All heavy atoms as an XYZ file, in Angstrom:
957
protein
N      77.411     97.785    133.025
C      76.246     98.665    133.499
C      75.238     97.782    134.304
O      75.238     96.526    134.015
C      75.533     99.271    132.436
O      74.545     98.595    131.772
N      74.515     98.294    135.014
C      73.457     97.491    135.919
C      72.368     96.938    134.906
O      71.721     95.930    135.257
C      72.815     98.363    136.927
C      73.782     98.733    137.884
O      74.753     98.086    138.194
N      73.646    100.001    138.534
N      72.088     97.622    133.794
C      71.129     97.118    132.962
C      71.489     95.855    132.128
O      70.683     94.845    131.907
C      70.892     98.173    131.839
C      69.588     97.822    131.021
C      69.315     99.044    130.169
C      68.094     98.786    129.220
N      67.814     99.904    128.361
N      72.747     95.553    131.864
C      73.336     94.382    131.183
C      74.449     93.903    132.039
O      75.648     94.097    131.699
C      73.750     94.750    129.861
C      72.684     95.383    128.928
C      72.716     96.771    128.679
C      71.657     94.614    128.460
C      71.685     97.319    127.808
C      70.744     95.179    127.677
C      70.754     96.484    127.320
O      69.770     97.042    126.565
N      74.182     93.105    133.039
C      75.250     92.598    133.878
C      76.182     91.668    133.320
O      77.327     91.482    133.699
C      74.546     91.748    135.071
C      73.133     91.666    134.596
C      72.861     92.700    133.455
N      75.773     90.986    132.155
C      76.699     90.066    131.378
C      77.709     90.725    130.650
O      78.600     90.120    130.165
C      75.830     89.108    130.536
C      74.871     88.172    131.359
C      73.431     88.856    131.522
O      73.183     89.839    130.783
O      72.865     88.515    132.584
N      77.461     92.054    130.300
C      78.316     92.762    129.367
C      79.778     92.889    129.961
O      80.701     92.816    129.157
C      77.721     94.163    129.084
C      78.466     94.901    128.081
C      78.420     94.516    126.751
C      79.238     95.972    128.366
C      79.099     95.170    125.727
C      80.033     96.554    127.426
C      79.937     96.271    126.085
O      80.578     96.845    125.122
N      79.921     92.889    131.247
C      81.257     93.152    131.756
C      82.059     91.855    131.502
O      83.235     91.897    131.117
C      81.161     93.381    133.219
C      82.404     93.717    133.954
C      82.236     94.208    135.187
C      83.532     94.844    135.794
N      83.394     95.833    136.755
N      81.516     90.624    131.612
C      82.083     89.385    131.352
C      82.420     89.362    129.795
O      83.478     88.797    129.409
C      81.266     88.304    131.769
C      81.923     86.865    131.562
C      83.253     86.759    132.246
O      83.460     87.289    133.434
O      84.127     86.003    131.699
N      81.513     89.730    129.003
C      81.665     89.835    127.537
C      82.836     90.620    127.145
O      83.688     90.269    126.382
C      80.461     90.356    126.862
C      80.510     90.579    125.430
C      80.526     89.506    124.541
C      80.655     91.887    125.013
C      80.668     89.759    123.091
C      80.895     92.124    123.600
C      80.869     91.041    122.700
O      81.008     91.248    121.392
N      83.035     91.852    127.833
C      84.170     92.631    127.548
C      85.482     91.960    127.862
O      86.526     92.215    127.168
C      84.060     94.037    128.371
C      83.098     94.922    127.699
C      83.131     96.196    128.505
O      83.058     96.249    129.793
N      83.148     97.399    127.779
N      85.510     91.097    128.764
C      86.745     90.471    129.206
C      87.119     89.431    128.135
O      88.374     89.178    127.978
C      86.536     89.728    130.569
C      86.565     90.741    131.636
C      86.464     89.877    133.023
C      86.104     90.833    134.223
N      85.872     90.065    135.347
N      86.134     88.752    127.600
C      86.469     87.782    126.597
C      86.783     88.267    125.217
O      87.438     87.679    124.480
C      85.204     86.934    126.368
C      84.831     85.984    127.504
C      83.787     85.023    127.086
N      82.491     85.648    126.625
C      82.099     85.655    125.459
N      82.679     85.045    124.542
N      80.893     86.256    125.134
N      86.323     89.463    124.817
C      86.370     89.928    123.461
C      87.567     90.930    123.350
O      87.731     91.740    124.119
C      85.065     90.531    123.093
C      85.160     91.192    121.605
C      83.884     89.609    123.192
N      88.193     90.755    122.286
C      89.363     91.694    121.913
C      88.760     93.066    121.627
O      87.660     93.308    121.063
C      90.148     91.205    120.684
O      90.930     92.243    120.129
N      89.565     94.125    122.195
C      89.114     95.414    121.773
C      89.365     95.936    120.294
O      88.687     96.734    119.742
C      89.757     96.460    122.768
C      89.375     96.318    124.170
C      90.160     97.213    125.048
N      89.810     97.007    126.477
C      88.848     97.712    127.067
N      88.273     98.675    126.520
N      88.651     97.477    128.390
N      90.357     95.229    119.730
C      90.783     95.696    118.375
C      89.918     94.941    117.325
O      89.667     95.419    116.319
C      92.241     95.493    118.148
C      93.201     96.312    119.035
C      94.609     95.877    118.698
C      92.935     97.778    118.757
N      89.676     93.696    117.598
C      88.910     92.820    116.670
C      87.721     92.177    117.511
O      87.859     91.144    118.045
C      89.732     91.686    116.074
C      88.986     90.922    115.100
C      91.056     92.225    115.569
N      86.712     92.962    117.763
C      85.645     92.626    118.664
C      84.881     91.343    118.236
O      84.217     90.793    119.139
C      84.721     93.908    118.708
C      85.015     94.599    117.467
C      86.493     94.342    116.990
N      84.856     90.980    117.058
C      84.187     89.782    116.619
C      84.872     88.413    116.808
O      84.358     87.416    116.750
C      83.692     89.924    115.138
C      84.795     90.096    114.188
C      85.541     89.152    113.686
C      85.308     91.387    113.844
N      86.572     89.824    112.875
C      86.395     91.138    112.887
C      84.980     92.768    114.131
C      87.074     92.219    112.307
C      85.706     93.705    113.476
C      86.685     93.417    112.647
N      86.139     88.479    117.287
C      86.938     87.256    117.644
C      87.238     87.306    119.084
O      88.038     88.220    119.548
C      88.251     87.188    116.771
C      87.944     87.298    115.363
C      89.043     85.951    117.078
C      89.173     87.292    114.430
N      86.784     86.402    119.915
C      87.059     86.310    121.238
C      88.479     86.152    121.488
O      89.221     85.416    120.704
C      86.284     85.006    121.768
C      85.194     84.930    120.876
C      85.741     85.395    119.493
N      89.128     86.753    122.415
C      90.617     86.900    122.505
C      91.257     85.507    122.826
O      92.310     85.248    122.312
C      91.004     87.780    123.693
O      90.370     87.401    124.857
N      90.468     84.569    123.431
C      91.134     83.264    123.790
C      91.129     82.299    122.432
O      91.775     81.428    122.372
C      90.377     82.515    124.871
C      88.934     82.271    124.708
C      88.033     83.415    125.170
O      88.578     84.398    125.643
O      86.799     83.278    125.135
N      90.311     82.605    121.515
C      90.224     82.029    120.167
C      91.079     82.772    119.154
O      91.254     81.975    118.031
C      88.804     81.945    119.745
C      87.882     81.172    120.674
C      86.443     81.171    120.194
O      86.166     81.586    119.088
O      85.595     80.891    121.070
N      91.598     83.785    119.308
C      92.410     84.472    118.371
C      93.771     83.948    118.219
O      94.510     83.703    119.176
C      92.456     85.980    118.744
C      93.047     86.747    117.614
C      92.941     88.286    118.020
N      93.775     88.437    119.299
C      93.352     89.129    120.353
N      92.119     89.524    120.333
N      94.087     89.250    121.327
N      94.086     83.448    117.007
C      95.501     82.843    116.869
C      96.532     83.921    116.886
O      96.234     85.107    116.554
C      95.373     82.347    115.341
C      94.326     83.229    114.694
C      93.291     83.598    115.679
N      97.737     83.320    117.297
C      98.778     84.269    117.333
C      99.321     84.607    115.917
O      99.439     83.745    115.105
C     100.047     83.641    118.097
N      99.412     85.939    115.584
C      99.725     86.292    114.251
C     101.225     86.211    114.045
O     101.726     85.799    112.959
C      99.393     87.761    114.032
C      99.753     88.209    112.634
C      97.823     87.864    114.159
N     102.087     86.530    115.020
C     103.506     86.399    115.053
C     104.123     85.378    115.845
O     103.628     85.160    117.016
C     104.023     87.864    115.421
C     103.787     89.067    114.682
C     104.383     90.327    115.288
C     104.351     88.889    113.118
N     105.203     84.763    115.484
C     105.883     83.892    116.256
C     106.742     84.655    117.373
O     106.835     85.842    117.138
N     107.404     84.014    118.219
C     108.102     84.699    119.264
C     109.270     85.410    118.718
O     109.612     86.488    119.124
C     108.520     83.593    120.250
C     108.312     82.267    119.461
C     107.264     82.574    118.496
N     109.961     84.820    117.682
C     111.142     85.627    117.136
C     110.737     86.761    116.332
O     111.399     87.752    116.472
C     111.938     84.560    116.185
C     113.103     85.169    115.494
C     112.491     83.313    116.938
N     109.782     86.627    115.484
C     109.199     87.783    114.734
C     108.708     88.968    115.670
O     109.004     90.072    115.531
C     108.122     87.445    113.885
N     108.004     88.509    116.751
C     107.545     89.364    117.718
C     108.746     90.093    118.423
O     108.698     91.434    118.511
C     106.602     88.716    118.768
C     105.920     89.685    119.596
C     104.896     88.914    120.382
N     104.934     89.475    121.787
C     105.038     88.786    122.855
N     105.236     87.596    122.779
N     104.999     89.429    124.098
N     109.708     89.457    118.799
C     110.837     90.140    119.434
C     111.583     91.116    118.413
O     112.052     92.105    118.875
C     111.809     89.031    119.963
N     111.630     90.699    117.154
C     112.371     91.428    116.197
C     111.492     92.742    116.042
O     112.146     93.794    115.967
C     112.418     90.743    114.917
N     110.222     92.643    115.905
C     109.475     93.881    115.737
C     109.515     94.753    116.985
O     109.592     96.034    116.892
C     108.049     93.540    115.442
C     107.751     93.219    113.971
C     107.262     91.934    113.601
C     107.877     94.251    112.972
C     107.006     91.677    112.315
C     107.673     93.789    111.698
C     107.153     92.633    111.319
O     106.980     92.318    110.034
N     109.472     94.052    118.099
C     109.577     94.871    119.388
C     110.883     95.654    119.507
O     110.889     96.845    119.766
C     109.393     93.972    120.558
C     109.386     94.510    122.015
C     108.299     95.539    122.067
C     109.265     93.481    123.090
N     111.934     94.880    119.140
C     113.343     95.676    119.049
C     113.319     96.751    118.021
O     113.925     97.867    118.344
C     114.429     94.603    118.827
C     115.857     95.122    118.738
C     116.246     95.661    120.123
C     116.765     93.985    118.262
N     112.753     96.437    116.897
C     112.705     97.575    115.827
C     112.063     98.844    116.322
O     112.570     99.961    116.243
C     112.074     97.030    114.550
C     111.903     98.014    113.491
C     112.947     98.480    112.613
C     110.699     98.657    113.339
C     112.802     99.335    111.728
C     110.557     99.673    112.405
C     111.554     99.979    111.487
O     111.442    101.014    110.552
N     110.831     98.622    116.757
C     110.096     99.772    117.163
C     110.591    100.411    118.426
O     110.605    101.721    118.532
C     108.473     99.370    117.463
C     107.763     98.972    116.179
C     107.117     97.776    116.123
C     107.761     99.813    115.106
C     106.407     97.467    115.038
C     107.037     99.568    114.039
C     106.381     98.410    113.936
N     111.080     99.767    119.361
C     111.643    100.316    120.583
C     112.862    101.004    120.380
O     113.106    102.097    120.875
C     111.830     99.190    121.645
N     113.752    100.520    119.353
C     114.970    101.248    119.021
C     114.642    102.489    118.263
O     115.503    103.468    118.332
C     115.962    100.329    118.234
O     115.478    100.051    117.035
N     113.669    102.528    117.545
C     113.320    103.805    116.749
C     112.870    104.965    117.580
O     112.754    106.184    117.092
C     112.530    103.512    115.500
C     113.308    102.915    114.440
N     113.876    101.739    114.451
C     113.612    103.454    113.184
C     114.556    101.498    113.407
N     114.391    102.585    112.560
N     112.345    104.754    118.768
C     111.897    105.841    119.672
C     113.075    106.771    119.915
O     113.010    107.937    119.652
C     111.171    105.222    120.938
C     109.809    104.652    120.525
C     110.954    106.442    121.867
C     109.201    103.766    121.618
N     114.230    106.277    120.575
C     115.271    107.183    120.854
C     115.881    107.784    119.508
O     116.400    108.912    119.443
C     116.339    106.379    121.671
C     115.901    104.966    121.459
C     114.440    104.913    121.017
N     115.995    107.038    118.479
C     116.492    107.404    117.117
C     115.683    108.649    116.678
O     116.310    109.630    116.272
C     116.562    106.348    116.192
C     117.598    105.322    116.593
C     116.920    106.884    114.804
C     117.582    103.990    115.795
N     114.284    108.480    116.733
C     113.528    109.536    116.158
C     113.657    110.830    117.088
O     113.772    111.865    116.548
C     112.124    109.087    116.184
O     111.994    107.947    115.286
C     111.167    110.213    115.613
N     113.615    110.603    118.429
C     113.717    111.769    119.345
C     115.075    112.452    119.340
O     115.091    113.683    119.428
C     113.397    111.247    120.797
C     111.879    110.931    121.088
C     111.801    110.234    122.390
C     111.076    112.125    120.892
N     116.173    111.676    119.277
C     117.464    112.297    119.497
C     118.174    112.617    118.168
O     119.118    113.412    118.156
C     118.331    111.341    120.348
C     117.816    111.199    121.768
C     118.752    110.132    122.432
C     117.858    112.590    122.552
N     117.917    111.882    117.137
C     118.706    112.186    115.802
C     117.775    112.776    114.850
O     118.079    113.869    114.403
C     119.295    110.674    115.357
C     120.135    110.045    116.418
C     120.040    110.929    113.963
C     121.303    110.857    116.908
N     116.765    112.152    114.414
C     115.848    112.611    113.287
C     115.311    113.963    113.577
O     115.147    114.862    112.700
C     114.803    111.584    113.037
C     115.370    110.274    112.378
O     116.574    110.299    112.142
O     114.546    109.327    112.269
N     114.875    114.143    114.888
C     114.129    115.415    115.197
C     115.032    116.551    115.129
O     114.602    117.672    114.976
C     113.692    115.219    116.725
N     116.386    116.362    115.074
C     117.319    117.453    114.897
C     117.153    118.106    113.602
O     117.692    119.280    113.509
C     118.780    117.060    115.235
C     119.054    116.796    116.682
C     120.381    116.419    116.951
O     121.304    117.282    116.604
N     120.785    115.252    117.491
N     116.681    117.470    112.672
C     116.355    118.078    111.233
C     115.280    119.126    111.299
O     115.215    120.066    110.535
C     116.115    117.120    110.368
N     114.345    118.974    112.379
C     113.213    119.865    112.363
C     113.262    120.837    113.572
O     112.679    121.944    113.526
C     111.956    119.030    112.512
N     113.923    120.465    114.657
C     114.026    121.335    115.856
C     115.426    121.828    115.980
O     116.405    121.098    115.735
C     113.522    120.460    117.051
C     112.156    119.851    116.913
C     113.545    121.326    118.339
C     111.682    119.006    117.911
N     115.580    123.037    116.553
C     116.839    123.628    116.605
C     117.723    122.770    117.525
O     117.418    122.165    118.493
C     116.646    125.013    117.306
C     117.925    125.783    117.325
O     118.996    125.321    116.821
O     117.955    127.037    117.714
N     119.038    122.618    117.060
C     120.111    121.774    117.729
C     120.267    122.134    119.139
O     120.632    121.282    119.918
C     121.412    121.752    116.930
C     121.253    121.288    115.534
N     121.961    120.247    115.096
C     120.618    121.746    114.443
C     121.785    119.913    113.811
N     120.965    120.848    113.349
N     120.025    123.313    119.462
C     120.381    123.911    120.859
C     119.502    123.054    121.946
O     119.874    123.080    123.058
C     120.205    125.341    120.970
C     121.171    126.115    120.221
C     120.821    127.555    120.304
N     119.564    127.823    119.621
C     118.940    128.957    119.637
N     119.440    129.949    120.097
N     117.787    129.120    118.908
N     118.428    122.497    121.554
C     117.537    121.884    122.362
C     117.780    120.416    122.600
O     117.068    119.716    123.386
C     116.059    121.960    121.961
C     115.531    123.419    121.825
C     115.317    124.098    120.775
C     115.372    124.144    122.986
C     114.828    125.344    120.631
C     114.924    125.428    122.883
C     114.726    126.015    121.789
O     114.355    127.414    121.611
N     118.907    119.891    122.095
C     119.295    118.554    122.168
C     120.592    118.406    123.117
O     121.437    119.186    123.063
C     119.511    117.817    120.815
C     118.236    117.854    119.997
C     117.891    118.807    119.219
C     117.426    116.658    120.059
C     116.658    118.782    118.513
C     116.237    116.569    119.449
C     115.892    117.595    118.600
N     120.715    117.301    123.718
C     121.867    117.080    124.592
C     123.248    117.065    123.721
O     123.012    116.613    122.475
C     121.585    115.792    125.323
C     120.546    115.129    124.574
C     119.795    116.152    123.907
N     124.343    117.365    124.238
C     125.595    117.400    123.504
C     125.785    116.084    122.854
O     126.240    115.933    121.727
C     126.708    117.812    124.499
C     126.708    119.206    124.816
C     127.035    120.152    123.642
O     127.900    119.596    122.750
O     126.599    121.200    123.577
N     125.731    114.858    123.557
C     126.015    113.554    122.906
C     125.146    113.377    121.619
O     125.659    112.839    120.659
C     125.519    112.549    123.943
C     125.747    113.298    125.227
C     125.246    114.678    125.077
N     123.815    113.814    121.681
C     122.991    113.701    120.487
C     123.485    114.478    119.413
O     123.448    114.115    118.222
C     121.520    113.970    120.831
N     123.916    115.732    119.680
C     124.485    116.568    118.657
C     125.755    115.952    118.047
O     125.938    115.955    116.849
C     124.707    117.965    119.238
C     123.418    118.763    119.628
C     123.863    120.073    120.261
O     124.851    120.640    119.927
N     122.953    120.522    121.033
N     126.481    115.509    118.989
C     127.862    114.872    118.467
C     127.528    113.598    117.631
O     128.232    113.344    116.653
C     128.714    114.410    119.685
N     126.588    112.793    118.075
C     126.161    111.611    117.226
C     125.751    112.028    115.815
O     126.058    111.403    114.804
C     125.175    110.794    118.030
C     124.712    109.503    117.357
C     125.940    108.558    117.212
C     123.699    108.808    118.215
N     124.899    113.062    115.699
C     124.477    113.568    114.409
C     125.593    114.113    113.611
O     125.568    113.819    112.413
C     123.278    114.697    114.659
C     122.825    115.250    113.300
C     122.101    114.025    112.484
C     121.837    116.362    113.601
N     126.428    114.812    114.189
C     127.590    115.326    113.491
C     128.525    114.167    112.933
O     128.943    114.225    111.859
C     128.480    116.212    114.353
C     127.768    117.526    114.653
O     126.822    117.917    114.070
O     128.102    118.105    115.662
N     128.615    113.111    113.847
C     129.470    111.979    113.297
C     128.637    111.230    112.182
O     129.274    110.853    111.213
C     129.552    110.956    114.520
C     130.057    109.683    114.055
C     131.476    109.426    114.005
C     129.455    108.466    113.869
N     131.664    108.093    113.547
C     130.365    107.445    113.501
C     128.036    108.174    113.764
C     130.128    106.299    113.062
C     127.715    106.862    113.352
C     128.693    105.968    113.080
N     127.383    111.124    112.177
C     126.546    110.505    111.263
C     126.692    111.244    109.914
O     126.865    110.666    108.905
C     125.155    110.286    111.612
C     124.223    110.095    110.564
N     124.172    108.917    109.935
C     123.260    110.917    109.844
C     123.257    108.939    109.012
N     122.706    110.045    108.879
N     126.616    112.503    109.972
C     126.686    113.379    108.744
C     128.094    113.193    108.094
O     128.250    113.095    106.890
C     126.371    114.845    109.043
C     124.888    115.040    109.404
C     126.723    115.833    107.932
C     124.592    116.337    110.077
N     129.088    113.234    109.018
C     130.474    113.252    108.535
C     130.808    111.801    107.920
O     131.385    111.759    106.768
C     131.544    113.525    109.638
C     132.945    113.600    109.259
C     133.854    114.049    110.313
N     133.870    113.181    111.447
C     133.192    113.190    112.690
N     132.465    114.327    112.978
N     133.187    112.288    113.638
N     130.477    110.803    108.514
C     130.767    109.460    108.094
C     129.985    109.022    106.969
O     130.422    108.363    106.041
C     130.671    108.404    109.272
C     130.712    106.988    108.794
C     131.711    108.639    110.312
N     128.663    109.281    107.042
C     127.772    108.760    105.933
C     127.509    109.799    104.823
O     126.836    109.565    103.865
C     126.399    108.350    106.482
C     126.609    107.203    107.465
O     127.254    106.156    107.147
N     126.119    107.270    108.662
N     127.915    111.027    104.978
C     127.720    112.092    103.937
C     126.342    112.404    103.856
O     125.814    112.647    102.696
N     125.564    112.371    104.931
C     124.041    112.673    104.787
C     123.887    114.154    104.679
O     123.783    114.886    105.706
C     123.430    112.170    106.088
C     121.909    112.141    105.994
O     121.348    112.808    105.116
O     121.287    111.427    106.817
N     123.766    114.636    103.379
C     123.635    116.090    103.161
C     122.265    116.583    103.542
O     122.143    117.778    103.865
C     123.865    116.409    101.741
C     122.910    115.685    100.722
C     121.712    116.282    100.353
C     123.258    114.401    100.255
C     120.942    115.681     99.469
C     122.374    113.824     99.433
C     121.167    114.366     98.987
N     121.253    115.718    103.564
C     119.849    116.208    104.067
C     119.820    116.542    105.519
O     119.266    117.476    105.984
C     118.762    115.150    103.789
C     118.505    114.907    102.300
C     117.628    113.730    102.073
C     117.864    116.183    101.743
N     120.554    115.586    106.296
C     120.642    115.947    107.756
C     121.494    117.153    108.011
O     121.390    117.916    109.073
C     120.996    114.784    108.612
C     119.857    113.654    108.720
S     118.338    114.204    109.414
C     118.850    114.329    111.204
N     122.545    117.319    107.183
C     123.535    118.400    107.395
C     122.901    119.744    107.198
O     123.183    120.721    107.930
N     122.098    120.004    106.169
C     121.527    121.211    105.906
C     120.030    120.990    105.350
O     119.754    120.867    104.147
C     122.282    122.030    104.801
N     119.154    120.551    106.237
C     117.840    119.988    105.797
C     116.902    121.100    105.107
O     116.705    122.185    105.603
C     117.161    119.652    107.183
C     117.839    120.331    108.277
C     119.300    120.520    107.717
N     116.523    120.791    103.857
C     115.646    121.709    103.185
C     114.331    121.753    103.755
O     113.937    120.911    104.573
C     115.629    121.240    101.736
C     116.073    119.874    101.788
C     116.912    119.705    103.055
N     113.449    122.691    103.401
C     112.026    122.842    104.016
C     111.300    121.611    103.824
O     110.660    121.103    104.706
C     111.372    124.040    103.422
C     109.998    124.279    103.966
C     110.049    124.593    105.504
C     109.373    125.558    103.294
N     111.340    120.988    102.573
C     110.497    119.766    102.397
C     110.907    118.604    103.248
O     110.065    117.847    103.797
C     110.497    119.380    100.905
C     111.873    118.849    100.443
C     112.841    119.535     99.838
C     112.374    117.561    100.583
N     113.919    118.705     99.563
C     113.665    117.472    100.052
C     111.822    116.367    101.029
C     114.453    116.409    100.019
C     112.531    115.208    101.037
C     113.833    115.138    100.454
N     112.190    118.513    103.560
C     112.696    117.450    104.398
C     112.260    117.656    105.821
O     111.911    116.747    106.532
C     114.289    117.356    104.320
C     114.791    116.167    105.053
C     114.493    114.792    104.696
C     115.567    116.296    106.172
C     115.053    113.813    105.219
C     116.082    115.322    106.835
C     115.781    114.035    106.420
N     112.383    118.985    106.290
C     111.920    119.251    107.695
C     110.466    118.886    107.850
O     110.026    118.523    108.882
C     112.193    120.698    107.993
C     113.708    121.002    108.148
C     113.920    122.392    108.791
N     113.366    123.417    107.951
C     114.067    124.315    107.371
N     115.396    124.290    107.552
N     113.557    125.286    106.575
N     109.708    119.122    106.711
C     108.194    118.700    106.769
C     107.933    117.305    107.044
O     107.105    116.823    107.638
C     107.498    119.312    105.528
O     107.751    120.653    105.301
N     108.733    116.611    106.209
C     108.728    115.144    106.404
C     109.128    114.627    107.722
O     108.512    113.743    108.374
C     109.608    114.356    105.308
C     109.759    112.947    105.677
C     109.110    114.607    103.962
N     110.171    115.201    108.336
C     110.541    114.947    109.594
C     109.484    115.280    110.663
O     109.183    114.500    111.647
C     111.922    115.583    109.974
C     112.336    115.355    111.438
C     112.954    114.972    109.141
N     108.789    116.469    110.478
C     107.722    116.679    111.396
C     106.521    115.681    111.310
O     105.958    115.336    112.235
C     107.114    118.121    111.066
C     107.982    119.194    111.793
C     108.693    120.099    111.410
C     107.913    119.424    113.270
N     109.244    120.929    112.384
C     108.753    120.435    113.468
C     107.232    118.684    114.288
C     108.937    120.841    114.947
C     107.523    119.176    115.572
C     108.275    120.244    115.799
N     106.388    115.188    110.110
C     105.346    114.150    109.926
C     105.783    112.846    110.662
O     104.982    112.159    111.366
N     107.055    112.646    110.703
C     107.558    111.479    111.358
C     107.444    111.674    112.882
O     106.984    110.694    113.670
C     109.192    111.276    111.063
C     109.808    110.163    111.840
C     111.212    110.032    111.564
O     111.776    110.742    110.751
O     111.829    109.164    112.074
N     107.701    112.886    113.387
C     107.650    113.118    114.874
C     106.100    113.025    115.275
O     105.757    112.505    116.230
C     108.162    114.557    115.168
C     109.658    114.489    114.984
C     107.763    114.953    116.553
C     110.259    115.849    114.891
N     105.237    113.567    114.443
C     103.834    113.690    114.821
C     102.926    112.486    114.647
O     102.036    112.169    115.374
C     103.044    114.867    114.132
S     103.792    116.497    114.643
N     103.344    111.681    113.513
C     102.542    110.448    113.191
C     103.286    109.157    113.557
O     102.660    108.231    114.200
C     102.258    110.489    111.694
C     101.428    111.581    111.254
C     101.343    111.663    109.762
C     100.074    111.692    111.992
N     104.612    109.115    113.162
C     105.238    107.747    113.304
C     105.751    107.541    114.736
O     105.524    106.440    115.221
C     106.380    107.733    112.401
C     107.137    106.396    112.203
C     108.113    106.504    111.086
O     108.475    107.529    110.525
N     108.818    105.364    110.907
N     106.222    108.547    115.420
C     106.724    108.365    116.817
C     105.544    107.939    117.750
O     105.698    107.035    118.486
C     107.248    109.692    117.249
C     107.877    109.634    118.668
C     108.919    108.701    118.755
C     108.362    111.034    119.083
N     104.310    108.518    117.775
C     103.256    107.927    118.617
C     102.939    106.491    118.305
O     102.678    105.662    119.158
C     102.099    108.801    118.386
C     102.632    109.983    117.837
C     103.887    109.775    116.993
N     103.058    106.187    116.967
C     102.701    104.731    116.626
C     103.829    103.786    117.182
O     103.489    102.691    117.573
C     102.686    104.557    115.032
C     102.611    103.188    114.679
C     101.464    102.428    114.771
C     103.737    102.417    114.168
C     101.346    101.073    114.487
C     103.624    101.117    113.792
C     102.436    100.451    113.977
N     105.010    104.266    117.182
C     106.043    103.491    117.935
C     105.701    103.023    119.324
O     105.923    101.824    119.689
C     107.482    104.138    117.866
C     108.101    104.259    116.497
C     108.954    105.234    116.313
C     107.813    103.450    115.429
C     109.530    105.393    114.933
C     108.345    103.546    114.199
C     109.294    104.538    113.915
N     105.293    103.955    120.006
C     104.873    103.638    121.398
C     103.708    102.752    121.428
O     103.593    101.831    122.267
C     104.494    104.991    122.149
C     105.622    105.833    122.611
C     106.016    106.897    121.798
C     106.238    105.526    123.750
C     107.018    107.683    122.139
C     107.455    106.388    124.038
C     107.797    107.407    123.287
N     102.787    102.835    120.653
C     101.567    102.029    120.439
C     102.049    100.548    120.063
O     101.617     99.615    120.666
C     100.475    102.536    119.520
C      99.428    101.484    119.316
C      99.863    103.833    120.048
N     102.780    100.569    119.156
C     103.345     99.184    118.633
C     104.118     98.394    119.741
O     103.917     97.270    119.961
C     104.314     99.384    117.350
N     105.105     99.167    120.507
C     105.772     98.626    121.589
C     104.880     98.098    122.636
O     105.002     96.953    123.140
C     106.837     99.602    122.197
C     107.411     99.090    123.406
C     107.955     99.841    121.129
N     103.918     98.919    123.057
C     102.923     98.435    124.067
C     102.113     97.223    123.578
O     102.040     96.196    124.313
C     102.033     99.493    124.403
C     101.021     99.136    125.551
C     100.259    100.274    126.044
C      99.260     99.815    127.127
N      99.207     98.615    127.588
N     101.673     97.196    122.291
C     100.957     96.064    121.889
C     101.754     94.823    121.791
O     101.279     93.633    122.073
C     100.310     96.416    120.520
N     102.998     94.948    121.331
C     103.918     93.756    121.166
C     104.399     93.236    122.552
O     104.406     92.056    122.790
C     105.109     94.075    120.300
C     104.750     94.230    118.814
C     105.971     94.861    118.104
C     104.368     92.936    118.179
N     104.530     94.222    123.457
C     105.039     93.797    124.925
C     103.944     93.138    125.667
O     104.087     92.179    126.395
C     105.550     94.953    125.592
C     106.160     94.686    126.858
C     107.452     94.139    126.940
C     105.490     94.955    128.024
C     108.049     93.841    128.138
C     106.035     94.548    129.244
C     107.302     94.095    129.311
O     107.896     93.755    130.514
N     102.623     93.674    125.451
C     101.536     93.191    126.272
C     100.988     91.861    125.777
O     100.263     91.202    126.521
C     100.455     94.251    126.388
C     100.803     95.470    127.261
O     101.750     95.278    127.949
O     100.098     96.348    127.220
N     101.304     91.500    124.483
C     100.668     90.351    123.949
C     101.175     89.139    124.675
O     102.348     88.902    124.935
C     101.139     90.208    122.484
C     100.550     89.054    121.752
C      98.988     89.136    121.596
N      98.693     87.838    120.930
C      97.486     87.565    120.486
N      96.582     88.497    120.579
N      97.248     86.395    119.926
N     100.187     88.231    125.056
C     100.580     86.936    125.772
C     101.429     86.054    124.970
O     101.198     85.820    123.770
C      99.262     86.233    126.074
C      98.443     86.999    127.163
O      98.920     87.874    127.817
O      97.272     86.781    127.120
């Protein structure tokens, strides 16, 4: 703002998530291997949640044929009776995964990818 011209420079120096630690002084929490592992984990769970897990809560007709075939294979090979005939409580848990966990996966991927 015009009233506080130094504030713009201050915003560049300070982390948005931890405002009391300037970003250039903040230590790296994860090493490069751990960061890559977390990035791979969160990034891989985005399509898994969208194409496989969501089929327990949303009608199968709305998914592509390969995703339906993959789910059928998973049920047959692993004997996953919950995904085969999901009860109401399980569908509720999957909706929680879609509404809460899936957005976090995107946030986590962006945070891990953008980190210097």
